N, C-alpha and C positions, 0 to 999 in steps of 0.2 A: 564478531562481524555479522551483521544482519543478513538474512536470506535475501538473495537477489529478487527483484521484482520479476514476476512471470507475466509475459505479454503474449497474447495470441493475436495474430493478424489473420483475418479471414478475407479471402478474395472470392467474389461472386462469378457468375457465368461469363464465359468467353474471355476472361482475363488470361486464361492459359494460352490464348492465341496471340498474346502480345509479342511483337517482333516479327510475326509472320502474317498476320491479318492487316491488310492495308497499311503497310509501313509508312507510306507517304502521309497518312493521316495520324496514325498512332505511334509512329517511330519504330526503331529497330530494337529497342530495349526489351528484353524478355521478362517474363514474370520471375524466372530464376535469377536474373540480374537484380531485379528489385528486391527480392527476398534476401539475396546475399548482402546487399547494401543495408537493408533494415537490420539484419542479424549483426553485422559489424557495428552499426550505430548503437544497437542495444547493448552489445558486449562492451563497447567503450564506455557506456554509461553504467555498467555493472548490472545490467538486466539480462534475463534470458528470454529469447523470442522463439516462438514456433509459428510457422505459417501453414495455412490450409486453404485449398481452393477446391471448389466444386461447381459444377453446372446445374446442380440439383438443389432446389430450395430446401427440401426435407433434410438433406445431408448437412446443409449449412445450419439449420435450426438445431439439429442433433448435436452439431459441434459446439454451438453456443451453450447448450445445456450441459454437455460433457465438461466444459471448461470449469463449471462450478465444482465438480468432483475433483478436479486437478488443482484446485486452489489458484486458479489464474487470477491475477490482480487486475489486469486491464485487457479489454478486447478492442482492437482497432479493426473496423470493417469497411471494406469498399464493396458494397453490395452490387455494384455494376448495374445491370438491367433491373435488378430488384429494388433499386432506389425508389422507384415510382410505383412498384406493383406489389411489394411484399408487406402485408400487414404483420405477418408472423415475425419477420426479421426486425421490423420497426419496433 
């Protein structure tokens, strides 16, 4: 049996406020809700998933670099506000 794929999901700034910040705009689903759903989907597909969130660009970059040491196969990133401003994450 082959090793399961290792997936890292990285969430950028302010996503920790999902469900609480402007629920009329962003909805009531929390980041924990999203991570649980992603983890269940990965598990059903035979993969392992870890999620990470930070409001600090440096920590996000560090986590991307650390993933190589952990033999992560895929990184899925929602950089949030850093989508338009972070050359380092791009």
